[in-house]
C-alpha positions as a printed NumPy array, in Angstrom:
array([[  0.   ,   0.   ,   0.   ],
       [  1.478,   3.338,  -1.078],
       [ -0.304,   6.59 ,  -0.33 ],
       [  0.593,   9.91 ,  -1.907],
       [  1.002,  13.056,   0.236],
       [ -2.39 ,  14.107,   1.562],
       [ -3.977,  17.525,   1.241],
       [ -5.951,  16.934,   4.437],
       [ -5.23 ,  19.221,   7.361],
       [ -7.564,  17.137,   9.498],
       [ -6.033,  13.663,   9.134],
       [ -8.88 ,  11.726,  10.779],
       [ -9.782,   9.596,   7.748],
       [ -6.23 ,   8.7  ,   6.735],
       [ -5.408,   7.932,  10.37 ],
       [ -8.329,   5.486,  10.502],
       [ -7.75 ,   3.574,   7.265],
       [ -7.304,  -0.179,   7.703],
       [ -3.748,  -1.401,   8.148],
       [ -1.886,  -2.285,   4.952],
       [ -2.235,  -6.045,   5.324],
       [ -6.031,  -5.705,   5.41 ],
       [ -6.332,  -3.744,   2.182],
       [ -7.897,  -5.314,  -0.882],
       [ -5.848,  -5.818,  -4.001],
       [ -6.383,  -2.841,  -6.318],
       [ -5.98 ,  -3.114, -10.081],
       [ -6.08 ,  -0.288, -12.634],
       [ -6.211,  -2.253, -15.869],
       [ -7.958,   0.28 , -18.119],
       [ -6.45 ,   3.445, -19.594],
       [ -9.284,   5.502, -18.082],
       [ -8.25 ,   4.372, -14.599],
       [ -4.793,   5.977, -14.749],
       [ -5.643,   8.985, -12.601],
       [ -3.188,  11.776, -11.689],
       [ -1.822,  11.955,  -8.152],
       [ -3.747,  15.182,  -7.464],
       [ -7.438,  14.811,  -8.149],
       [-10.562,  16.444,  -6.75 ],
       [-13.721,  14.546,  -7.682],
       [-15.784,  17.727,  -7.306],
       [-13.689,  19.418,  -9.974],
       [-14.002,  16.385, -12.241],
       [-17.774,  16.22 , -11.848],
       [-18.797,  19.837, -12.348],
       [-15.96 ,  22.189, -13.389],
       [-14.593,  19.953, -16.124],
       [-17.963,  18.887, -17.616],
       [-19.107,  22.528, -17.63 ],
       [-16.026,  23.515, -19.576],
       [-16.249,  20.508, -21.904],
       [-19.982,  20.35 , -22.659],
       [-21.095,  23.922, -22.014],
       [-22.623,  25.697, -19.045],
       [-26.033,  26.094, -20.657],
       [-26.706,  22.357, -20.781],
       [-29.222,  21.01 , -18.228],
       [-27.619,  19.182, -15.315],
       [-30.37 ,  18.611, -12.735],
       [-34.146,  18.462, -13.189],
       [-37.034,  18.13 , -10.761],
       [-40.567,  16.814, -11.382],
       [-42.054,  20.301, -10.99 ],
       [-40.097,  21.529, -14.003],
       [-37.163,  23.209, -12.267],
       [-33.918,  22.856, -14.231],
       [-30.409,  23.687, -13.065],
       [-27.851,  24.18 , -15.815],
       [-24.261,  23.08 , -15.448],
       [-23.27 ,  26.723, -14.935],
       [-25.851,  27.146, -12.156],
       [-24.801,  23.934, -10.407],
       [-21.15 ,  24.996, -10.642],
       [-21.903,  28.427,  -9.202],
       [-23.995,  27.077,  -6.314],
       [-21.537,  24.335,  -5.406],
       [-18.78 ,  26.975,  -5.36 ],
       [-20.932,  29.15 ,  -3.118],
       [-21.527,  26.218,  -0.754],
       [-17.774,  25.616,  -0.61 ],
       [-17.308,  29.274,   0.369],
       [-19.957,  29.014,   3.092],
       [-18.202,  25.956,   4.485],
       [-14.734,  27.463,   4.515],
       [-15.448,  31.133,   5.192],
       [-18.38 ,  30.902,   7.613],
       [-17.787,  27.562,   9.335],
       [-14.021,  27.171,   9.214],
       [-14.122,  23.84 ,   7.386],
       [-10.605,  22.703,   6.457],
       [ -9.531,  19.844,   4.184],
       [-10.215,  16.522,   5.847],
       [-13.067,  17.717,   8.092],
       [-16.206,  15.615,   7.76 ],
       [-19.522,  17.205,   6.754],
       [-22.694,  15.15 ,   7.271],
       [-25.493,  15.541,   4.711],
       [-29.159,  14.697,   5.315],
       [-31.912,  15.26 ,   2.804],
       [-34.008,  13.774,   0.003],
       [-32.936,  13.753,  -3.635],
       [-32.973,  17.38 ,  -4.747],
       [-30.578,  19.859,  -6.42 ],
       [-29.401,  21.56 ,  -3.241],
       [-28.287,  18.233,  -1.778],
       [-26.154,  17.725,  -4.896],
       [-24.739,  21.254,  -4.646],
       [-23.846,  20.617,  -1.012],
       [-22.238,  17.278,  -1.881],
       [-20.088,  18.874,  -4.574],
       [-19.274,  21.858,  -2.367],
       [-17.933,  19.611,   0.37 ],
       [-15.65 ,  17.838,  -2.103],
       [-14.449,  21.118,  -3.606],
       [-13.499,  22.34 ,  -0.125],
       [-11.379,  19.217,   0.338],
       [-13.656,  17.979,   3.092],
       [-15.197,  14.512,   3.4  ],
       [-18.877,  13.823,   2.758],
       [-20.766,  11.659,   5.238],
       [-23.95 ,  10.483,   3.549],
       [-27.058,   9.648,   5.571],
       [-30.545,   8.672,   4.494],
       [-33.193,  11.213,   5.508],
       [-35.438,   8.487,   6.911],
       [-32.969,   7.539,   9.667],
       [-34.048,   8.252,  13.231],
       [-32.108,  10.388,  15.696],
       [-30.521,   7.389,  17.434],
       [-29.263,   6.063,  14.102],
       [-27.892,   9.448,  13.056],
       [-26.238,   9.825,  16.462],
       [-24.392,   6.557,  15.899],
       [-23.031,   7.829,  12.579],
       [-22.027,  11.121,  14.198],
       [-20.111,   9.202,  16.858],
       [-18.353,   7.04 ,  14.267],
       [-17.447,   9.749,  11.742],
       [-16.995,  12.789,  14.034],
       [-18.209,  15.461,  11.59 ],
       [-17.49 ,  19.164,  12.082],
       [-20.775,  20.269,  10.523],
       [-24.126,  18.858,   9.432],
       [-26.199,  20.146,   6.503],
       [-29.846,  19.099,   6.449],
       [-32.995,  19.763,   4.486],
       [-35.159,  21.841,   6.854],
       [-37.968,  19.274,   6.618],
       [-35.698,  16.644,   8.143],
       [-34.102,  18.816,  10.81 ],
       [-35.914,  17.564,  13.914],
       [-34.191,  14.193,  14.182],
       [-30.924,  15.777,  13.031],
       [-31.12 ,  18.374,  15.792],
       [-31.591,  15.712,  18.461],
       [-28.547,  13.782,  17.279],
       [-26.483,  16.956,  16.814],
       [-27.337,  18.499,  20.176],
       [-25.972,  15.504,  22.059],
       [-22.683,  15.807,  20.153],
       [-22.439,  19.605,  20.075],
       [-22.554,  19.462,  16.27 ],
       [-23.474,  22.661,  14.359],
       [-26.366,  22.217,  11.902],
       [-27.079,  24.25 ,   8.774],
       [-30.499,  24.   ,   7.117],
       [-31.486,  24.501,   3.522],
       [-34.841,  24.953,   1.807],
       [-36.593,  27.042,   4.47 ],
       [-36.057,  30.405,   2.781],
       [-34.975,  32.046,   6.038],
       [-32.006,  34.424,   6.344],
       [-29.84 ,  31.752,   8.012],
       [-30.738,  29.164,   5.415],
       [-27.828,  27.757,   3.386],
       [-29.441,  28.918,   0.159],
       [-29.778,  32.503,   1.447],
       [-26.225,  32.666,   2.774],
       [-24.787,  31.057,  -0.361],
       [-26.559,  33.595,  -2.566],
       [-24.416,  36.323,  -1.01 ],
       [-21.154,  34.574,  -1.879],
       [-19.138,  34.879,  -5.102],
       [-19.774,  32.009,  -7.514],
       [-16.122,  31.085,  -7.874],
       [-13.912,  28.89 ,  -5.701],
       [-10.385,  27.527,  -5.917],
       [-10.941,  23.803,  -5.418],
       [ -8.566,  22.133,  -2.99 ],
       [ -5.946,  20.044,  -4.82 ],
       [ -6.697,  16.849,  -2.938],
       [ -4.749,  13.666,  -3.484],
       [ -6.438,  11.066,  -5.647],
       [ -6.185,   8.766,  -2.618],
       [ -7.522,  11.257,  -0.09 ],
       [-10.841,  10.079,   1.331],
       [-13.768,  11.914,  -0.282],
       [-16.736,   9.922,   0.971],
       [-17.782,   8.015,   4.08 ],
       [-20.765,   5.87 ,   3.14 ],
       [-22.43 ,   3.852,   5.908],
       [-23.793,   0.419,   5.161],
       [-26.12 ,  -1.667,   7.316],
       [-24.259,  -3.923,   9.687],
       [-25.322,  -7.423,  10.612],
       [-24.609,  -6.606,  14.265],
       [-26.76 ,  -3.494,  14.201],
       [-23.701,  -1.208,  14.25 ],
       [-23.232,   0.296,  10.792],
       [-20.011,  -0.226,   8.907],
       [-18.666,   2.975,   7.38 ],
       [-17.013,   2.5  ,   4.   ],
       [-14.194,   4.848,   2.955],
       [-13.835,   5.965,  -0.655],
       [-11.109,   8.03 ,  -2.277],
       [-11.585,  10.804,  -4.835],
       [-10.4  ,   8.44 ,  -7.571],
       [-12.882,   5.774,  -6.396],
       [-15.803,   8.124,  -7.035],
       [-14.738,   8.357, -10.674],
       [-13.671,   4.735, -11.134],
       [-17.205,   3.354, -11.25 ],
       [-18.084,   5.922, -13.912],
       [-15.036,   4.821, -15.916],
       [-16.012,   1.138, -15.642],
       [-19.717,   0.287, -15.267],
       [-21.11 ,   3.527, -16.67 ],
       [-18.64 ,   3.895, -19.526],
       [-18.616,   0.277, -20.709],
       [-22.092,  -0.993, -19.812],
       [-24.398,   2.052, -19.914],
       [-22.394,   3.948, -22.57 ],
       [-23.985,   7.306, -21.66 ],
       [-24.018,  10.354, -23.916],
       [-24.673,  14.031, -23.098],
       [-28.197,  13.589, -24.448],
       [-29.15 ,  10.979, -21.847],
       [-31.476,  11.793, -18.956],
       [-30.96 ,   9.64 , -15.862],
       [-33.765,   8.911, -13.386],
       [-34.205,   6.534, -10.494],
       [-35.585,   5.703,  -7.077],
       [-32.544,   5.144,  -4.814],
       [-31.604,   7.883,  -2.337],
       [-28.314,   9.657,  -2.972],
       [-27.147,   8.309,   0.392],
       [-27.095,   4.871,  -1.289],
       [-24.039,   4.631,  -3.481],
       [-26.313,   2.981,  -6.088],
       [-28.265,   6.236,  -6.236],
       [-25.212,   8.464,  -5.923],
       [-23.657,   6.854,  -8.97 ],
       [-26.781,   6.655, -11.086],
       [-28.165,  10.116, -10.318],
       [-25.088,  12.282,  -9.686],
       [-21.725,  10.817, -10.655],
       [-22.608,   9.123, -13.942],
       [-24.753,  11.86 , -15.512],
       [-22.435,  14.715, -14.519],
       [-19.26 ,  12.896, -15.544],
       [-20.596,  12.344, -19.06 ],
       [-22.339,  15.696, -19.5  ],
       [-25.865,  14.286, -19.218],
       [-28.681,  15.338, -16.879],
       [-30.552,  13.718, -13.995],
       [-34.142,  13.872, -12.788],
       [-34.142,  14.078,  -8.98 ],
       [-37.336,  12.757,  -7.418],
       [-37.688,  13.156,  -3.677],
       [-40.23 ,  10.413,  -3.221],
       [-42.473,   8.492,  -5.585],
       [-44.006,   5.047,  -5.95 ],
       [-42.931,   2.894,  -8.899],
       [-45.635,   4.023, -11.328],
       [-45.336,   7.67 , -10.338],
       [-41.561,   7.448, -10.759],
       [-42.   ,   5.964, -14.229],
       [-44.538,   8.652, -15.144],
       [-42.263,  11.449, -14.019],
       [-39.315,   9.867, -15.797],
       [-41.332,   9.66 , -19.018],
       [-42.426,  13.303, -18.691],
       [-38.778,  14.344, -18.302],
       [-37.714,  12.285, -21.313],
       [-35.593,   9.939, -19.213],
       [-33.519,   7.432, -21.167],
       [-31.823,   5.566, -18.292],
       [-33.71 ,   4.389, -15.199],
       [-32.213,   3.007, -11.981],
       [-34.515,   1.1  ,  -9.639],
       [-35.116,  -2.279,  -8.004],
       [-36.872,  -5.329,  -9.518],
       [-39.779,  -4.624,  -7.164],
       [-40.493,  -1.375,  -8.983],
       [-40.268,  -2.87 , -12.461],
       [-42.713,  -5.61 , -11.397],
       [-45.135,  -3.043,  -9.997],
       [-45.072,  -0.96 , -13.189],
       [-45.872,  -4.011, -15.31 ],
       [-48.604,  -5.228, -12.929],
       [-50.283,  -1.815, -13.067],
       [-50.469,  -2.086, -16.841],
       [-48.067,   0.803, -17.483],
       [-45.469,  -1.032, -19.57 ],
       [-45.524,   1.761, -22.148],
       [-43.647,   3.94 , -19.647],
       [-40.707,   1.534, -19.742],
       [-40.733,   1.144, -23.505],
       [-39.477,   4.723, -23.835],
       [-36.214,   3.971, -22.013],
       [-32.894,   3.214, -23.648],
       [-31.585,   1.414, -20.54 ],
       [-33.3  ,   0.065, -17.456],
       [-30.875,  -0.853, -14.663],
       [-32.01 ,  -3.316, -12.005],
       [-29.922,  -3.624,  -8.864],
       [-30.244,  -3.512,  -5.096],
       [-31.67 ,  -7.034,  -4.987],
       [-31.722, -10.121,  -7.174],
       [-33.55 ,  -9.812, -10.495],
       [-35.519, -13.045, -11.034],
       [-35.631, -14.421, -14.54 ],
       [-39.435, -14.282, -14.426],
       [-39.367, -10.531, -13.767],
       [-36.853,  -9.928, -16.556],
       [-38.979, -11.867, -19.017],
       [-42.217, -10.16 , -17.928],
       [-40.681,  -6.708, -18.439],
       [-39.209,  -7.662, -21.806],
       [-42.465,  -9.184, -23.01 ],
       [-44.618,  -6.262, -21.914],
       [-42.36 ,  -3.354, -22.855],
       [-39.536,  -4.622, -25.053],
       [-37.036,  -3.303, -22.495],
       [-34.176,  -5.726, -21.785],
       [-33.25 ,  -4.921, -18.19 ],
       [-29.579,  -4.537, -17.319],
       [-29.009,  -6.641, -14.212],
       [-26.161,  -5.834, -11.877],
       [-24.649,  -6.547,  -8.502],
       [-22.736,  -3.969,  -6.549],
       [-21.907,  -3.161,  -2.948],
       [-21.442,  -0.06 ,  -0.844],
       [-17.935,  -1.359,  -0.168],
       [-17.253,  -1.236,  -3.928],
       [-19.372,   1.906,  -4.512],
       [-21.375,   0.554,  -7.45 ],
       [-21.961,  -2.302,  -9.899],
       [-19.077,  -4.639, -10.742],
       [-20.858,  -7.556, -12.457],
       [-23.374,  -6.86 , -15.206],
       [-24.222,  -7.246, -18.888],
       [-26.062,  -5.18 , -21.466],
       [-27.513,  -5.538, -24.943],
       [-26.86 ,  -8.827, -26.707],
       [-24.626,  -9.936, -23.817],
       [-27.583, -10.212, -21.41 ],
       [-28.44 , -13.728, -20.228],
       [-31.817, -13.784, -18.442],
       [-31.451, -15.448, -15.053],
       [-27.758, -14.542, -14.759],
       [-26.403, -11.289, -13.353],
       [-23.689, -11.019, -15.969],
       [-19.908, -11.002, -16.244],
       [-17.279,  -8.836, -14.521],
       [-17.465,  -5.246, -15.718],
       [-14.316,  -4.145, -17.587],
       [-11.772,  -3.208, -14.935],
       [-12.932,  -5.943, -12.536],
       [-12.357,  -9.675, -12.166],
       [-14.252, -12.147, -10.025],
       [-14.044, -15.653,  -8.631],
       [-16.092, -18.113,  -6.59 ],
       [-14.381, -19.137,  -3.337],
       [-15.017, -22.001,  -0.933],
       [-14.908, -21.673,   2.846],
       [-11.116, -22.092,   2.75 ],
       [-10.725, -19.187,   0.302],
       [ -9.85 , -21.5  ,  -2.583],
       [-11.297, -20.863,  -6.043],
       [-14.101, -23.211,  -7.056],
       [-14.712, -24.609, -10.552],
       [-17.583, -23.547, -12.769],
       [-21.004, -24.796, -11.734],
       [-20.201, -24.968,  -8.008],
       [-21.797, -22.443,  -5.675],
       [-19.627, -20.488,  -3.276],
       [-18.716, -17.029,  -2.054],
       [-18.501, -14.258,  -4.62 ],
       [-15.136, -12.485,  -4.567],
       [-14.12 ,  -9.437,  -6.604],
       [-11.   ,  -7.392,  -7.386],
       [-10.919,  -4.081,  -9.256],
       [ -9.914,  -0.419,  -9.036],
       [-11.978,   0.05 ,  -5.862],
       [-12.26 ,  -2.076,  -2.755],
       [-13.43 ,  -2.342,   0.814],
       [-11.914,  -0.059,   3.42 ],
       [-13.952,   0.216,   6.607],
       [-13.488,   3.112,   8.991],
       [-11.652,   1.645,  11.987],
       [-13.686,  -1.572,  12.009],
       [-12.611,  -5.116,  12.846],
       [-15.078,  -6.428,  10.273],
       [-12.491,  -5.515,   7.645],
       [-11.078,  -8.993,   8.386],
       [-14.34 , -10.562,   7.223],
       [-14.665,  -8.718,   3.914],
       [-11.077,  -9.009,   2.667],
       [ -9.626, -12.472,   2.079],
       [ -6.202, -12.709,   0.401],
       [ -6.82 ,  -9.424,  -1.388],
       [-10.303, -10.401,  -2.609],
       [-13.421,  -8.43 ,  -1.688],
       [-15.815, -11.141,  -0.476],
       [-19.253,  -9.631,  -0.8  ],
       [-21.418, -11.861,   1.374],
       [-23.304, -13.282,  -1.615],
       [-23.438, -16.87 ,  -2.791],
       [-23.007, -17.252,  -6.56 ],
       [-21.978, -19.804,  -9.116],
       [-20.233, -19.207, -12.428],
       [-21.51 , -21.124, -15.435],
       [-19.436, -22.616, -18.233],
       [-19.713, -19.39 , -20.259],
       [-18.326, -17.253, -17.447],
       [-21.671, -15.771, -16.382],
       [-22.289, -15.272, -12.668],
       [-25.607, -16.536, -11.3  ],
       [-26.951, -15.37 ,  -7.954],
       [-27.926, -18.002,  -5.382],
       [-28.531, -16.25 ,  -2.036],
       [-27.135, -13.916,   0.577],
       [-24.387, -15.551,   2.566],
       [-25.097, -13.678,   5.782],
       [-28.211, -12.569,   7.602],
       [-28.736,  -9.346,   5.686],
       [-32.305,  -8.995,   4.488],
       [-32.669,  -7.383,   1.064],
       [-36.199,  -6.026,   0.707],
       [-37.271,  -3.825,  -2.22 ],
       [-33.631,  -2.901,  -2.765],
       [-32.965,  -1.916,   0.862],
       [-30.337,  -3.729,   2.948],
       [-31.719,  -4.394,   6.422],
       [-29.569,  -5.864,   9.181],
       [-31.655,  -8.428,  11.073],
       [-29.906,  -7.831,  14.427],
       [-30.771,  -4.12 ,  14.29 ],
       [-34.46 ,  -4.978,  13.906],
       [-34.203,  -7.544,  16.697],
       [-32.688,  -4.923,  18.997],
       [-35.547,  -2.519,  18.272],
       [-38.228,  -5.166,  18.887],
       [-36.55 ,  -6.213,  22.112],
       [-37.1  ,  -2.743,  23.568],
       [-40.875,  -3.279,  23.598],
       [-42.031,  -3.955,  27.132],
       [-44.116,  -6.998,  26.168],
       [-41.353,  -8.783,  24.231],
       [-39.309, -11.444,  26.013],
       [-37.178, -12.399,  23.039],
       [-37.324, -12.368,  19.269],
       [-35.531, -13.435,  16.11 ],
       [-35.672, -11.843,  12.674],
       [-35.128, -13.552,   9.325],
       [-35.94 , -12.905,   5.684],
       [-39.157, -14.351,   4.324],
       [-39.235, -14.731,   0.523],
       [-41.783, -12.431,  -1.064],
       [-42.845, -12.288,  -4.697],
       [-43.266,  -8.51 ,  -4.743],
       [-40.333,  -7.325,  -2.601],
       [-37.826, -10.146,  -2.998],
       [-37.841, -10.596,   0.782],
       [-39.634,  -9.073,   3.743],
       [-38.592,  -8.785,   7.371],
       [-40.196, -11.581,   9.38 ],
       [-40.052, -11.459,  13.184],
       [-40.674, -14.427,  15.477],
       [-41.615, -13.015,  18.877],
       [-42.045, -14.541,  22.338],
       [-44.301, -12.325,  24.449],
       [-44.506, -11.915,  28.206],
       [-46.784, -14.385,  29.943],
       [-50.391, -13.275,  29.857],
       [-49.97 , -10.941,  26.844],
       [-52.141, -11.886,  23.909],
       [-50.453, -12.256,  20.547],
       [-53.294, -10.848,  18.494],
       [-53.605,  -8.488,  15.541],
       [-53.634,  -5.414,  17.778],
       [-50.386,  -6.44 ,  19.47 ],
       [-48.836,  -7.177,  16.099],
       [-49.602,  -3.662,  14.824],
       [-48.493,  -2.125,  18.107],
       [-45.075,  -3.765,  17.829],
       [-44.746,  -2.805,  14.169],
       [-45.523,   0.848,  14.972],
       [-43.105,   0.69 ,  17.912],
       [-40.282,  -0.464,  15.637],
       [-41.076,   2.275,  13.112],
       [-40.643,   4.836,  15.901],
       [-37.213,   3.484,  16.878],
       [-35.487,   2.837,  13.553],
       [-36.032,   3.762,   9.914],
       [-39.615,   2.761,   9.02 ],
       [-38.605,   0.644,   6.019],
       [-36.882,  -1.776,   8.421],
       [-40.016,  -2.725,  10.354],
       [-41.203,  -6.377,  10.34 ],
       [-43.998,  -6.713,   7.808],
       [-44.546, -10.267,   9.024],
       [-44.881, -10.779,  12.799],
       [-45.382, -14.293,  14.167],
       [-45.931, -14.936,  17.853],
       [-44.375, -18.162,  19.147],
       [-43.954, -19.91 ,  22.495],
       [-40.186, -20.329,  22.2  ],
       [-37.282, -19.847,  19.794],
       [-35.054, -22.686,  18.561],
       [-31.608, -22.841,  20.181],
       [-28.672, -25.225,  20.087],
       [-27.394, -27.007,  23.225],
       [-25.155, -24.062,  24.082],
       [-28.132, -21.705,  23.928],
       [-27.269, -20.045,  20.613],
       [-30.275, -18.951,  18.602],
       [-30.721, -20.973,  15.406],
       [-31.964, -18.597,  12.743],
       [-31.629, -21.284,  10.09 ],
       [-34.383, -23.328,  11.723],
       [-36.744, -20.378,  11.457],
       [-35.914, -20.042,   7.776],
       [-36.638, -23.748,   7.37 ],
       [-40.007, -23.265,   9.071],
       [-40.851, -20.526,   6.587],
       [-39.956, -22.834,   3.711],
       [-42.034, -25.633,   5.212],
       [-45.013, -23.286,   5.504],
       [-44.476, -21.417,   2.245],
       [-48.133, -21.777,   1.372],
       [-49.254, -19.969,   4.538],
       [-49.773, -16.254,   3.935],
       [-51.2  , -15.217,   7.292],
       [-48.953, -15.098,  10.375],
       [-49.273, -18.218,  12.479],
       [-48.812, -18.7  ,  16.21 ],
       [-47.713, -22.317,  16.057],
       [-44.874, -22.465,  13.54 ],
       [-42.28 , -23.268,  16.218]])
């Protein structure tokens, strides 16, 4: 591991990188991946495209018709950088936490942080105060920027840590937009090192404590120079749209990095169901759509296939794309979905296929710039046709912020993703299952232990266990097996009460849609809970749709 001299005055992120022996192998096998030693991703994503493609071109769009040009986005991101440095004393290497839905000012703030040489900490706006407080403790930001509509939970988390908070969108005199408007629209971007950390992106942890992935400035661009360049092949005339929040690296790539890097534009939708998203995308002339298989299924089931037929590319990721869904979309709309698997640890998609290279039922082949293998439990490569652990090497790789779980993800230089795959005789990778107890529901990663911890706080719950239950619409749903206190009835009212309780403690999308009251939970002789037996029970009762009280 060789690091170039850092531009960071605050050395927190470099000081907390994993030790050299725990780094993944990094390979830069494409000409596009030969980045200079000094590189600021903010400069590469807005200054350079503005100069290359023209400032008048549209960069960001909203469903209500608002359009920001490249020149406007450049000016506002420069103004944000000035607010950070001149009004809040942000220096290179400081962390700045962002909280808000997908809208132009969130993008301007994200770019402004990078331009100032600081480090972005992304958070989903739906997180509760306790969850945000955990991320504040782990990343130690110097400032938080939040959409004013999501300030309440942010304020609670920030007050406990003494963290200053800046709001945007309220229109008040202390609002970021108002203050930025009084700043010059130019800024001398900090000449960060290509291997200075630019982004701290939390991912759900199987223990309930989030892992925080660390990404360099060059990493932010590497996924654009691999997956986007070689699979999506974007042009300046493309319009990107999608459902994932920008706090998900899937959304960050598809709605910010990829369109800006190639001079295209993006439609930013704060919140919309699948059909509404497709309608808004069609109205904006979208050509590339990013969303989960759940959404594509819903659009087809609602009889709105014509909305998909207008797309040039439909990207499906965030959860497994079943062959049946792919074929239903293709039959109804003519759109051949681009499947893909990525990871927050790797920033974006690293196995995929497009056009004539698509094989329905398979995810695809390694994206140019990456290579992959299937490993057994002893970290040895398996032959074709044998299922094992998916392992990947490329220009990006897992680096957790000061986390012992780095040992679990990196094996002999490979990034081992936690997914079980097999490779067929033609070199295509076929998804089998998650290797750990992460629940992937409608594209969201949900750590089962975090849900268990929330349920356990309810006064009537003695113990509980959470597993994934297969679901045709969402891929999987959170299923909780709960043992109640003696004398408490496990009825429909109690089920809803516990579900609402969980929604009040953690992000609402993590709540158990399926709650089953049981007399006891299966354990081994040493007392360890056996989640696999609960999964087996669900398989044995696959034909039962209503929660049962006697499955265990």
